[in-house]
RODO-2510 file (C-alpha; in nm, 4 decimals, decimal comma):
residues 541
     n   res          X          Y          Z
     1     x    -2,2305     2,1542    -4,3903
     2     x    -2,5333     1,9072    -4,3912
     3     x    -2,7728     2,0232    -4,1777
     4     x    -2,8391     1,7984    -3,8747
     5     x    -3,2218     1,6197    -3,7997
     6     x    -3,4209     1,7294    -3,5587
     7     x    -3,6166     1,3596    -3,3938
     8     x    -3,8642     1,3759    -3,1578
     9     x    -3,9235     1,0373    -2,9708
    10     x    -4,2649     1,0463    -2,7825
    11     x    -4,5523     0,8233    -2,6076
    12     x    -4,9144     0,8364    -2,7870
    13     x    -5,1519     1,0104    -2,5118
    14     x    -5,4042     0,7894    -2,5422
    15     x    -5,6658     1,0958    -2,4068
    16     x    -5,4571     1,4107    -2,5095
    17     x    -5,3912     1,2786    -2,8393
    18     x    -5,7507     1,1468    -2,9076
    19     x    -6,0332     1,2892    -3,1028
    20     x    -6,2456     1,2323    -3,4398
    21     x    -6,4088     1,3945    -3,7434
    22     x    -6,3122     1,7760    -3,7718
    23     x    -6,3807     1,8829    -3,3980
    24     x    -6,0850     1,7276    -3,2953
    25     x    -5,8600     2,0370    -3,4352
    26     x    -6,0409     2,2304    -3,2008
    27     x    -5,8479     2,0579    -2,8959
    28     x    -5,4816     2,1215    -2,8297
    29     x    -5,3340     1,7720    -2,8614
    30     x    -4,9923     1,7663    -2,7617
    31     x    -4,8136     1,5258    -3,0178
    32     x    -4,9672     1,6984    -3,3085
    33     x    -4,9143     2,0751    -3,1581
    34     x    -4,5191     1,9824    -3,1347
    35     x    -4,5116     1,9254    -3,4672
    36     x    -4,7013     2,3029    -3,5536
    37     x    -4,4309     2,5426    -3,4253
    38     x    -4,2988     2,7526    -3,6918
    39     x    -3,9674     2,7773    -3,4755
    40     x    -3,9372     2,3796    -3,3771
    41     x    -3,8614     2,1846    -3,7477
    42     x    -3,9393     1,8215    -3,6911
    43     x    -3,7649     1,6110    -3,9408
    44     x    -3,8833     1,2738    -3,7760
    45     x    -4,1083     1,1623    -3,5301
    46     x    -4,0544     0,8436    -3,3707
    47     x    -4,4640     0,7764    -3,2285
    48     x    -4,4352     0,4778    -2,9287
    49     x    -4,7971     0,3264    -2,8993
    50     x    -4,9333     0,0014    -2,7820
    51     x    -5,0746    -0,2457    -3,0625
    52     x    -5,4303    -0,1831    -2,9184
    53     x    -5,4050     0,2004    -3,0071
    54     x    -5,3255     0,1362    -3,3488
    55     x    -5,5649     0,3103    -3,4860
    56     x    -5,5244     0,6167    -3,2814
    57     x    -5,1369     0,6059    -3,3882
    58     x    -5,2073     0,5897    -3,7079
    59     x    -5,4738     0,8717    -3,6787
    60     x    -5,2171     1,1486    -3,5471
    61     x    -4,9396     1,0094    -3,7556
    62     x    -5,2033     1,1367    -4,0477
    63     x    -5,2915     1,4902    -3,8745
    64     x    -4,8908     1,5335    -3,8049
    65     x    -4,7672     1,5057    -4,1878
    66     x    -5,1507     1,7099    -4,2826
    67     x    -4,9635     2,0010    -4,0757
    68     x    -4,6467     1,9360    -4,1186
    69     x    -4,5720     1,7487    -4,4466
    70     x    -4,1952     1,7515    -4,3952
    71     x    -4,2252     1,5664    -4,0985
    72     x    -4,1414     1,1626    -4,1395
    73     x    -4,3793     0,9849    -3,8850
    74     x    -4,2781     0,5956    -3,7962
    75     x    -4,4748     0,4266    -3,5666
    76     x    -4,2881     0,2020    -3,2726
    77     x    -4,4816    -0,0715    -3,0853
    78     x    -4,3878    -0,1107    -2,7435
    79     x    -4,6372    -0,3023    -2,5105
    80     x    -4,7347    -0,2376    -2,1319
    81     x    -4,9230    -0,4816    -1,9349
    82     x    -4,9974    -0,1713    -1,6889
    83     x    -4,9007     0,1379    -1,7698
    84     x    -4,8940     0,2204    -1,4050
    85     x    -4,6191    -0,0088    -1,3088
    86     x    -4,2832     0,1289    -1,3448
    87     x    -4,0810    -0,2457    -1,3880
    88     x    -4,2867    -0,2959    -1,6515
    89     x    -4,2981     0,0242    -1,8488
    90     x    -3,9406     0,1175    -1,7776
    91     x    -3,8402    -0,2262    -1,9058
    92     x    -4,0338    -0,1745    -2,2155
    93     x    -3,8992     0,1911    -2,2573
    94     x    -3,5727     0,0663    -2,1444
    95     x    -3,5789    -0,2316    -2,4475
    96     x    -3,6660     0,0665    -2,6705
    97     x    -3,3766     0,2573    -2,5879
    98     x    -3,1102    -0,0218    -2,6157
    99     x    -3,2037    -0,1510    -2,9552
   100     x    -3,2838     0,2177    -3,1541
   101     x    -3,0623     0,2758    -3,4273
   102     x    -2,9057     0,6436    -3,2419
   103     x    -2,7233     0,8508    -3,4811
   104     x    -2,5702     1,1075    -3,2724
   105     x    -2,3464     1,2451    -3,5571
   106     x    -2,5963     1,3429    -3,8066
   107     x    -2,9152     1,3870    -3,5409
   108     x    -3,0280     1,5870    -3,2338
   109     x    -3,3128     1,3992    -3,0302
   110     x    -3,6161     1,5102    -2,8256
   111     x    -3,7820     1,3257    -2,5808
   112     x    -4,1446     1,4901    -2,5546
   113     x    -4,2300     1,4151    -2,1777
   114     x    -4,6322     1,5538    -2,1953
   115     x    -4,8173     1,2246    -2,2915
   116     x    -4,8512     0,9009    -2,1333
   117     x    -4,8928     0,8159    -1,7554
   118     x    -4,7084     0,9826    -1,5037
   119     x    -4,5122     0,6717    -1,4210
   120     x    -4,4267     0,6601    -1,7911
   121     x    -4,2884     1,0095    -1,7946
   122     x    -4,0696     0,9497    -1,5047
   123     x    -3,9496     0,6708    -1,6673
   124     x    -3,8588     0,8927    -2,0118
   125     x    -3,6801     1,1173    -1,7644
   126     x    -3,4615     0,8392    -1,6072
   127     x    -3,3686     0,7029    -1,9382
   128     x    -3,2596     1,0587    -2,0999
   129     x    -3,0924     1,1702    -1,7244
   130     x    -2,8739     0,8184    -1,7409
   131     x    -2,7941     0,8876    -2,1744
   132     x    -2,9858     0,5688    -2,2907
   133     x    -3,2103     0,8018    -2,4490
   134     x    -2,9368     1,0594    -2,5531
   135     x    -3,1549     1,3681    -2,5933
   136     x    -3,3057     1,7159    -2,4117
   137     x    -3,6406     1,6630    -2,2961
   138     x    -3,8938     1,8617    -2,4382
   139     x    -4,2060     1,9653    -2,2736
   140     x    -4,5398     2,1390    -2,4399
   141     x    -4,8279     2,3228    -2,2766
   142     x    -5,1843     2,4184    -2,4216
   143     x    -5,2403     2,7382    -2,5651
   144     x    -5,4195     3,0122    -2,2794
   145     x    -5,7431     3,0129    -2,4684
   146     x    -5,9050     2,6982    -2,4939
   147     x    -6,1018     2,5819    -2,8183
   148     x    -5,8084     2,7533    -3,0147
   149     x    -5,6352     2,6602    -3,3188
   150     x    -5,2712     2,7291    -3,1660
   151     x    -4,9903     2,4990    -3,1046
   152     x    -4,9578     2,6438    -2,7603
   153     x    -4,5878     2,6485    -2,6085
   154     x    -4,2598     2,4388    -2,5496
   155     x    -4,0066     2,4366    -2,3927
   156     x    -3,6673     2,2212    -2,4096
   157     x    -3,4490     2,1051    -2,1248
   158     x    -3,1265     2,0269    -2,1164
   159     x    -3,0075     1,7740    -1,8389
   160     x    -2,6329     1,8696    -1,8911
   161     x    -2,6501     2,0568    -1,5873
   162     x    -2,3071     2,1820    -1,6259
   163     x    -2,4280     2,3845    -1,9254
   164     x    -2,6714     2,5763    -1,6420
   165     x    -2,4229     2,8421    -1,5632
   166     x    -2,6234     2,9500    -1,2489
   167     x    -2,6536     2,5806    -1,1253
   168     x    -2,2515     2,4614    -1,2278
   169     x    -2,1626     2,7479    -0,9942
   170     x    -2,3659     2,6078    -0,7542
   171     x    -2,2123     2,2212    -0,7733
   172     x    -1,8657     2,4016    -0,7047
   173     x    -1,9740     2,5703    -0,4072
   174     x    -2,1134     2,2620    -0,2657
   175     x    -1,7887     2,0647    -0,3838
   176     x    -1,6123     2,3266    -0,2782
   177     x    -1,8031     2,3320     0,1081
   178     x    -1,7561     1,8962     0,1226
   179     x    -1,3825     1,9586     0,0475
   180     x    -1,3728     2,2142     0,3179
   181     x    -1,5485     2,0289     0,5565
   182     x    -1,3765     1,7031     0,5630
   183     x    -1,0399     1,9533     0,6553
   184     x    -1,2266     2,0777     0,9423
   185     x    -1,2865     2,4535     0,7718
   186     x    -0,8799     2,4475     0,7647
   187     x    -0,7484     2,6741     0,4636
   188     x    -0,4659     2,4134     0,4187
   189     x    -0,1845     2,4577     0,1958
   190     x     0,0005     2,1763     0,0991
   191     x    -0,1022     2,0895    -0,2758
   192     x    -0,0595     1,7293    -0,2203
   193     x    -0,2509     1,7067     0,0863
   194     x    -0,5581     1,9187    -0,0980
   195     x    -0,5423     1,7202    -0,3699
   196     x    -0,5646     1,3597    -0,1633
   197     x    -0,8907     1,5236     0,0215
   198     x    -1,0660     1,6435    -0,3018
   199     x    -1,0083     1,2501    -0,4593
   200     x    -1,1873     1,1321    -0,1001
   201     x    -1,4771     1,3511    -0,1257
   202     x    -1,5600     1,2044    -0,4329
   203     x    -1,5282     0,8636    -0,3271
   204     x    -1,6886     0,9108    -0,0099
   205     x    -2,0109     1,0665    -0,1678
   206     x    -2,0276     0,7963    -0,4519
   207     x    -1,8807     0,4983    -0,3198
   208     x    -1,9903     0,2130    -0,0509
   209     x    -1,6931     0,0181    -0,0564
   210     x    -1,4563     0,0352     0,2102
   211     x    -1,1606     0,2744     0,2727
   212     x    -0,8412     0,2159     0,4085
   213     x    -0,6688     0,5530     0,5690
   214     x    -0,3119     0,4640     0,6082
   215     x    -0,0623     0,6926     0,8005
   216     x     0,1056     0,7467     1,1030
   217     x    -0,0180     0,7803     1,4613
   218     x    -0,2060     1,1322     1,5186
   219     x    -0,2031     1,2286     1,1436
   220     x    -0,5992     1,2705     1,1220
   221     x    -0,7266     0,9423     1,0282
   222     x    -0,9953     0,8963     1,2876
   223     x    -1,1148     1,2659     1,2733
   224     x    -1,1255     1,2428     0,8550
   225     x    -1,3159     0,8622     0,9183
   226     x    -1,5874     1,0719     1,1139
   227     x    -1,6176     1,3701     0,9204
   228     x    -1,6773     1,1205     0,5920
   229     x    -1,9199     0,9896     0,7752
   230     x    -2,0888     1,3164     0,8744
   231     x    -2,0697     1,4260     0,4989
   232     x    -2,2449     1,0924     0,4121
   233     x    -2,5067     1,1517     0,6515
   234     x    -2,5539     1,4910     0,5569
   235     x    -2,6681     1,3672     0,2006
   236     x    -2,8858     1,1430     0,3460
   237     x    -2,6817     0,8494     0,1681
   238     x    -2,6666     0,6526     0,5301
   239     x    -2,9082     0,6367     0,8371
   240     x    -2,7056     0,4569     1,0664
   241     x    -2,4912     0,5696     1,3111
   242     x    -2,0960     0,6128     1,3031
   243     x    -1,9140     0,2999     1,5408
   244     x    -1,5371     0,3492     1,6199
   245     x    -1,3117     0,0553     1,7422
   246     x    -0,9595     0,0590     1,8414
   247     x    -0,8810    -0,2629     1,7124
   248     x    -0,5442    -0,2676     1,9385
   249     x    -0,8110    -0,2333     2,2556
   250     x    -1,0001    -0,5750     2,2024
   251     x    -0,7327    -0,8313     2,1068
   252     x    -0,7768    -1,1304     2,2783
   253     x    -1,1214    -1,3752     2,3987
   254     x    -1,3088    -1,0749     2,4080
   255     x    -1,2697    -0,9566     2,0335
   256     x    -1,5180    -1,1837     1,8969
   257     x    -1,7547    -1,1033     2,1287
   258     x    -1,7076    -0,6761     2,1108
   259     x    -1,7473    -0,7007     1,7400
   260     x    -2,0115    -0,9912     1,6659
   261     x    -2,1486    -1,0148     1,9501
   262     x    -2,2844    -1,2848     2,1832
   263     x    -2,5789    -1,4970     2,3029
   264     x    -2,6591    -1,5307     2,6909
   265     x    -2,4629    -1,8123     2,8048
   266     x    -2,2035    -1,8397     2,5534
   267     x    -1,8995    -1,8397     2,7858
   268     x    -1,8415    -1,7519     3,1546
   269     x    -2,0113    -1,3881     3,2129
   270     x    -2,2300    -1,4023     2,9254
   271     x    -2,5465    -1,2907     3,1136
   272     x    -2,7158    -1,1134     2,8236
   273     x    -2,7121    -1,0809     2,4627
   274     x    -2,4912    -0,8488     2,3271
   275     x    -2,5616    -0,7376     1,9440
   276     x    -2,2065    -0,6720     1,9073
   277     x    -2,0186    -0,3251     1,6945
   278     x    -2,0981    -0,4859     1,3649
   279     x    -2,4964    -0,5096     1,4303
   280     x    -2,4608    -0,1542     1,5910
   281     x    -2,3095    -0,0027     1,2979
   282     x    -2,5942    -0,1227     1,0693
   283     x    -2,7108     0,1339     0,8053
   284     x    -2,4216     0,3811     0,9143
   285     x    -2,0359     0,3038     0,9128
   286     x    -1,7947     0,0936     1,1442
   287     x    -1,4490     0,2515     1,1339
   288     x    -1,1997    -0,0112     1,2414
   289     x    -0,9246     0,1945     1,3656
   290     x    -0,5376     0,0076     1,3827
   291     x    -0,7030    -0,2859     1,1767
   292     x    -0,3662    -0,4484     1,1707
   293     x    -0,4215    -0,5530     1,5603
   294     x    -0,7369    -0,8151     1,4748
   295     x    -0,6453    -1,1617     1,5066
   296     x    -0,6281    -1,3547     1,2411
   297     x    -0,9754    -1,5423     1,3476
   298     x    -1,1411    -1,1972     1,3888
   299     x    -1,0350    -1,0868     1,0424
   300     x    -1,2038    -1,4076     0,8920
   301     x    -1,5032    -1,3231     1,0275
   302     x    -1,5142    -0,9737     0,9307
   303     x    -1,4077    -1,0489     0,6086
   304     x    -1,7691    -1,2761     0,5519
   305     x    -1,9312    -0,9797     0,7157
   306     x    -1,7900    -0,7170     0,4994
   307     x    -1,8874    -0,9431     0,1585
   308     x    -2,2045    -1,1157     0,2334
   309     x    -2,3498    -0,8739     0,5288
   310     x    -2,3992    -1,1792     0,7678
   311     x    -2,1976    -1,3309     1,0587
   312     x    -2,2776    -1,5535     1,3317
   313     x    -2,2670    -1,4001     1,6760
   314     x    -2,0433    -1,5891     1,9716
   315     x    -2,2842    -1,9239     2,0740
   316     x    -2,4827    -1,8362     1,8436
   317     x    -2,6577    -2,0834     1,5303
   318     x    -2,8600    -1,7721     1,3694
   319     x    -2,7163    -1,5389     1,1159
   320     x    -2,7573    -1,1599     1,1933
   321     x    -2,7214    -0,9375     0,9143
   322     x    -2,5704    -0,5777     0,9559
   323     x    -2,4932    -0,3449     0,6216
   324     x    -2,2678    -0,1122     0,6810
   325     x    -1,9773     0,0933     0,5070
   326     x    -1,6412     0,0155     0,6168
   327     x    -1,3550     0,2426     0,6738
   328     x    -0,9970     0,1271     0,8209
   329     x    -0,7436     0,2829     1,0000
   330     x    -0,3439     0,1753     1,0065
   331     x    -0,0513     0,2777     1,0842
   332     x     0,1653    -0,0476     1,0086
   333     x     0,2901    -0,1884     0,6493
   334     x    -0,0466    -0,4298     0,5841
   335     x     0,1802    -0,6213     0,3040
   336     x     0,4062    -0,6497     0,5365
   337     x     0,2180    -0,7745     0,7891
   338     x     0,0474    -1,0397     0,5166
   339     x     0,4018    -1,1663     0,4234
   340     x     0,4827    -1,2364     0,7950
   341     x     0,1614    -1,3955     0,8171
   342     x    -0,0357    -1,1764     1,0618
   343     x    -0,2648    -1,0350     0,7974
   344     x    -0,5070    -1,2010     0,5833
   345     x    -0,4125    -1,1384     0,2252
   346     x    -0,8005    -1,1843     0,1389
   347     x    -0,8858    -0,9211     0,4105
   348     x    -0,6416    -0,6795     0,2729
   349     x    -0,7836    -0,7355    -0,0880
   350     x    -1,1330    -0,6654    -0,0037
   351     x    -1,0614    -0,3159     0,2257
   352     x    -0,7835    -0,2398     0,0417
   353     x    -1,0528    -0,1020    -0,2487
   354     x    -0,9719     0,2472    -0,1847
   355     x    -0,6605     0,3391    -0,0112
   356     x    -0,5413     0,7048     0,1321
   357     x    -0,2243     0,7488     0,2877
   358     x    -0,2423     1,0550     0,5389
   359     x     0,0587     1,2928     0,5680
   360     x     0,2204     1,3599     0,8602
   361     x     0,2594     1,6849     1,0043
   362     x     0,6552     1,7121     0,8874
   363     x     0,5530     1,6288     0,5591
   364     x     0,2962     1,9642     0,5489
   365     x     0,5085     2,1761     0,7894
   366     x     0,2853     2,4835     0,4976
   367     x     0,0109     2,3769     0,7173
   368     x     0,0744     2,4376     1,0168
   369     x     0,0251     2,8425     1,0326
   370     x    -0,3468     2,7433     0,9387
   371     x    -0,3662     2,4429     1,1638
   372     x    -0,2489     2,6751     1,5065
   373     x    -0,5049     2,9217     1,4495
   374     x    -0,7615     2,6093     1,4055
   375     x    -0,6153     2,4914     1,7411
   376     x    -0,6636     2,8050     1,9276
   377     x    -1,0105     2,8474     1,7622
   378     x    -1,0708     2,4991     1,9198
   379     x    -0,9554     2,5925     2,3038
   380     x    -1,1983     2,8723     2,2389
   381     x    -1,4532     2,6846     2,2126
   382     x    -1,3669     2,4710     2,5163
   383     x    -1,2716     2,6908     2,7527
   384     x    -1,4682     2,9869     2,6551
   385     x    -1,1553     3,1883     2,6482
   386     x    -1,0192     3,3317     2,3249
   387     x    -0,6220     3,3429     2,3418
   388     x    -0,3988     3,4736     2,0763
   389     x    -0,0115     3,4965     2,0313
   390     x     0,1669     3,8260     2,0596
   391     x     0,3157     3,9000     1,7120
   392     x     0,6997     3,8018     1,8120
   393     x     0,5521     3,4661     2,0050
   394     x     0,3976     3,3735     1,7047
   395     x     0,7029     3,4401     1,4869
   396     x     0,9164     3,2481     1,7504
   397     x     0,6436     2,9763     1,6984
   398     x     0,6264     2,9245     1,3679
   399     x     0,9905     2,9261     1,2932
   400     x     1,0379     2,6421     1,5184
   401     x     0,7489     2,4680     1,4334
   402     x     0,8412     2,4781     1,0529
   403     x     1,1751     2,4096     1,0959
   404     x     1,3240     2,0562     1,0975
   405     x     1,4076     2,1083     1,4742
   406     x     1,0368     1,9940     1,5150
   407     x     0,9692     1,6689     1,4644
   408     x     0,6137     1,6188     1,5241
   409     x     0,6859     1,2824     1,6214
   410     x     0,2844     1,2244     1,7192
   411     x     0,1697     1,4880     1,4592
   412     x    -0,1491     1,6847     1,5372
   413     x    -0,1466     1,5529     1,8843
   414     x     0,1762     1,7336     1,9530
   415     x     0,0854     2,0347     1,7914
   416     x    -0,2781     2,0318     2,0135
   417     x    -0,1027     1,9535     2,3124
   418     x     0,1608     2,2301     2,2516
   419     x    -0,1024     2,4985     2,1324
   420     x    -0,3425     2,3872     2,4757
   421     x    -0,0138     2,4329     2,7106
   422     x     0,0770     2,7691     2,6016
   423     x    -0,3015     2,9123     2,5708
   424     x    -0,4146     2,7365     2,9082
   425     x    -0,1152     2,9536     3,0549
   426     x    -0,1565     3,2642     2,8680
   427     x    -0,1640     3,5560     3,0875
   428     x    -0,4178     3,8647     2,9783
   429     x    -0,5401     3,6570     2,6935
   430     x    -0,1833     3,6847     2,5165
   431     x     0,1229     3,3708     2,4412
   432     x     0,4333     3,5284     2,4601
   433     x     0,7951     3,5143     2,4155
   434     x     0,8888     3,3341     2,7248
   435     x     0,5873     3,0973     2,7106
   436     x     0,6687     2,9912     2,3567
   437     x     1,0376     2,9024     2,4397
   438     x     0,9407     2,7004     2,7324
   439     x     0,7192     2,5142     2,5555
   440     x     0,9711     2,4758     2,2747
   441     x     1,1982     2,3398     2,5122
   442     x     0,9701     2,0842     2,6474
   443     x     0,8957     1,9502     2,2861
   444     x     1,2016     1,8974     2,2369
   445     x     1,2881     1,7076     2,5924
   446     x     1,0038     1,4609     2,4784
   447     x     1,1056     1,4389     2,1204
   448     x     1,4964     1,3476     2,3070
   449     x     1,6635     1,6236     2,1782
   450     x     1,8518     1,9226     2,3006
   451     x     1,6922     2,1986     2,4339
   452     x     1,8672     2,4630     2,1438
   453     x     1,9161     2,4128     1,7500
   454     x     2,0479     2,7117     1,6142
   455     x     2,1694     2,5578     1,3002
   456     x     1,8094     2,4860     1,1749
   457     x     1,6932     2,8082     1,3673
   458     x     1,8883     3,0331     1,1675
   459     x     1,8553     2,8098     0,8168
   460     x     1,4721     2,8903     0,8809
   461     x     1,5179     3,2407     0,9298
   462     x     1,7204     3,3474     0,6489
   463     x     1,5361     3,1243     0,4065
   464     x     1,1747     3,1213     0,5872
   465     x     0,9792     2,7666     0,6252
   466     x     0,8554     2,6794     0,3408
   467     x     1,1910     2,7298     0,1573
   468     x     1,3881     2,5509     0,3990
   469     x     1,1772     2,2538     0,4129
   470     x     1,2113     2,1876     0,0014
   471     x     1,5778     2,1391     0,1051
   472     x     1,7380     1,8035     0,1454
   473     x     1,8958     1,7240     0,4854
   474     x     2,2374     1,7338     0,3035
   475     x     2,1558     2,0909     0,1819
   476     x     2,0128     2,2134     0,4961
   477     x     2,3377     2,0963     0,7308
   478     x     2,5719     2,2633     0,4590
   479     x     2,4067     2,6078     0,4231
   480     x     2,3263     2,5967     0,7524
   481     x     2,6896     2,6325     0,8103
   482     x     2,8085     2,8566     0,5603
   483     x     2,5241     3,0546     0,6986
   484     x     2,7320     3,0568     1,0293
   485     x     3,0387     3,1518     0,9134
   486     x     2,9126     3,4238     0,7272
   487     x     2,6986     3,5946     1,0310
   488     x     3,0137     3,5322     1,2502
   489     x     3,2386     3,7105     0,9595
   490     x     3,2565     4,1616     0,8946
   491     x     3,3147     4,0564     0,5408
   492     x     3,2388     3,8133     0,2386
   493     x     3,5998     3,7776     0,1468
   494     x     3,6777     3,7014     0,5330
   495     x     3,4312     3,4265     0,5416
   496     x     3,5488     3,3269     0,2107
   497     x     3,8853     3,2684     0,3418
   498     x     3,7054     3,0994     0,6406
   499     x     3,5146     2,8459     0,4153
   500     x     3,7658     2,7819     0,1711
   501     x     4,1630     2,7732     0,3536
   502     x     4,1989     2,4027     0,2736
   503     x     4,1404     2,4922    -0,1257
   504     x     4,3332     2,8375    -0,0774
   505     x     4,6329     2,6453     0,0731
   506     x     4,6128     2,4472    -0,2060
   507     x     4,5615     2,7253    -0,4579
   508     x     4,3009     2,4797    -0,6299
   509     x     4,0532     2,7978    -0,6468
   510     x     4,1111     3,1690    -0,6480
   511     x     3,8848     3,4477    -0,5428
   512     x     3,7092     3,2937    -0,2500
   513     x     3,4757     3,5695    -0,2209
   514     x     3,3475     3,5451    -0,5570
   515     x     3,3115     3,1754    -0,4996
   516     x     3,1145     3,2001    -0,1447
   517     x     2,9144     3,4678    -0,3840
   518     x     2,7879     3,2269    -0,6595
   519     x     2,6809     2,9689    -0,3868
   520     x     2,4961     3,1819    -0,2264
   521     x     2,3246     3,2914    -0,5220
   522     x     2,2140     2,9173    -0,6064
   523     x     1,9549     2,9823    -0,2907
   524     x     1,8712     3,3221    -0,4100
   525     x     2,0957     3,5228    -0,0999
   526     x     2,2906     3,7953    -0,1007
   527     x     2,5264     3,8829     0,1738
   528     x     2,3802     4,1708     0,2820
   529     x     2,0457     4,0030     0,3526
   530     x     2,2241     3,7786     0,5807
   531     x     2,4508     3,9231     0,7840
   532     x     2,1934     4,2248     0,8637
   533     x     2,0832     4,1018     1,1559
   534     x     2,3632     3,9170     1,2826
   535     x     2,6397     4,0993     1,4982
   536     x     2,8698     3,7985     1,6542
   537     x     3,2062     3,8534     1,4265
   538     x     3,4891     3,6288     1,4310
   539     x     3,8313     3,8114     1,4636
   540     x     4,0383     3,7299     1,1282
   541     x     4,2219     3,9048     0,9027
***
């Protein structure tokens, strides 16, 4: 196997590398010293030098060859008008990097950052960090004793941070903390929701483009938008505030003024200038909840403000600037609104850059339990009273909350209301079964349902909430009826005769008990497990 070449790239040190006569070897010269280390063989040194220092560059090249005959030295001319001007230096080094014939298949590269002005060293670091220079950094240091012929020391720095275990662990923990922050610290269990939040975390940190949060009312869009703001603010990515607007509340003549501001005298009642909400969001985040409720005129001005960062307040002929990131929320189908002429297609195309649908509570039933605990903790923070369920009450509420009987039409608002009411009425700091039953009846009444739903309760009781929620509604209805009959019968045979009475009469099937046993096995159920709690039996042979 062919040995890979070690190539060093570095700037000529017009001060540190200088020296004439025999006494120059008494001074530590970093470019020459780099090639003197016995454990670091440099096959080629690409020496970057301004033309006016060509003589010094040649002398240094000769000295490298004398101490390391196997090192080829190639001098590359680079020109800076001012070696302390960042733009000038970065431009020259960037041009060198783009034209350099890198061959990473056969060569390894080291960028020497000891020589050159501090500005040049920063530029080399940035070009290496951004992979314009596909290299590691090498830093050299003089020997501890002055006037020593020793080459000093060197250290190699790999900017691929994933190779540093402790740093990688720190980044993983930071990412985990950010994701937990977006979820308000709730240990959610729904895989699809967790994957969604993980992607939103990446986008929130790395993008300034609009984000559209879709989903049903009460799913948590507004809270998530604020968390995105707080995450970016904590990372110092934005310096402005969080401005939240429910567009459904500003429809009509006042919408333009509220959003874009107005000048004094622009209309009757405009007794003073008003900056507007877009201006208030400068350097921060503007969250337009229910953005589908905006009128077409406001949509046109919003599009210009997002694209050009400028807009005209009502009654003004002078443009105002505001640089904000736009987040939008909606529970409407904006594509249908475009088709119906109620929403501009060009605005949708602009705000649809990153779109995420936040699922409702009924789509995340496995997340109800950790959210119950979260709501209890929030209640404790607000009221100063720590409330808990007793064991039976918690189990009863969970069975209901995770069943299909719980519609959660207002999603987390319903759950928050239920927990708050039960906690407020909890005597002695404990929520009891009667309190849970009262709350369930209240919720069902609000949802327009019967006060009891024994079929769903039975299904969740036997299968558990998670397994029950994974069944299609057709299967739920069918299995619930089978379980009801089984609970009411004394034996597997009796239940089979009740369930398959028609086919028995027609003699199309034999052995009803075996047929029922196989049906139950499809769901991992056994007769003894189903009937051990039930006592109600039907009469029958």
